[in-house]
N, C-alpha and C positions, 0 to 999 in steps of 0.2 A: 372182671367186668362188673361194675355196679349198675344197678337199675335206678333210674331217677324215680323217686317216690311220687313226684308230682307230674302229672301228664302235661304235655305241652298244650297251650291254648289252641283252639281251632283257628286256622288261618284261612282267609278267603283265597289264598293262593293254592290251597290244597283242594283237589277235586274229589268230591264225594264218590264213594264206590257204590254204584247202584246196579243191582242184578236185574236185567231186563229179560222178558217182559215183566212188568209189575203194575200193581195198582197204585195210582197217583191221585192225590187230593189237591184241588185248587179251591181257594175261597174267592168268590167273585162278588164284588160290591157294586151296587148301582142304585138308581132312583126308583125303578119299577120292577117288581118281581116277575110279572108276565113278560116284559121286554127282556129281562135277564135270561129267563128260561128259553125264550126263542133264540136269543143270541148264542147261548151255550149249545143248543141243538144244531144251530147253523154251523158253528165252528167245529164242534166235536162229533156231530152226527148223533144218532140215537142208539147205536149198537153198544152194548156193555157200558152204559152210562147210567149213573145214579146221581140224581139231583135232590138234595134235601135242604130244607130251610135252616138257616143258621141263626140269624139275628135280625132284628129291626131296631133302628135307632130310637131313642126315647121320644123324639119328636116325630117319628114316623117318616122322615125324609129319605133315609137310606135303608136298604135291606141287603143282606148278604146270604148267599147260597153256597153250600158245599157241593163241589162237583167231583165225583170219583169215577175214574175210568182206567182202563188198561192202556199203558203206554208201551210201545214195542221197543223203543230205543231213545237215546238222548235227543236226537234231532226231532222226533215226533213230540216228545215232552216239551221241548223248548218252542216248537211251532205252535202247539196248543196254547201255551202261555202267551206268546207274542200275538196270536190271532185274537185271543180273548181280550187282551189288553188294548188292542187297536179297534175293537168293536165300539160303535157309537153308544150303545146302551150300557157299556161297562165303564165304571169310574176307576176301579182298582182291582188288581188280581194279586192274590198272595199264594 
């Protein structure tokens, strides 16, 4: 049996193996830092939550915050993403 020296490219069909519970990082982008912070705390709560400033656009219109928290399982990780994405103060979640 010969091993392929070139790894296969990542496919979106492959599900990532994540060991829960684990720390997860979201990047949240919006127009106003204070509104973003309130949105994050509303969606994620304040327990075991770390919010740090990431970047402000050169024109000052957009800002991004890093949100780090412990997720217990796949469904809670996706629920945080979905709820952040759907909040009025949030433009983009990565």
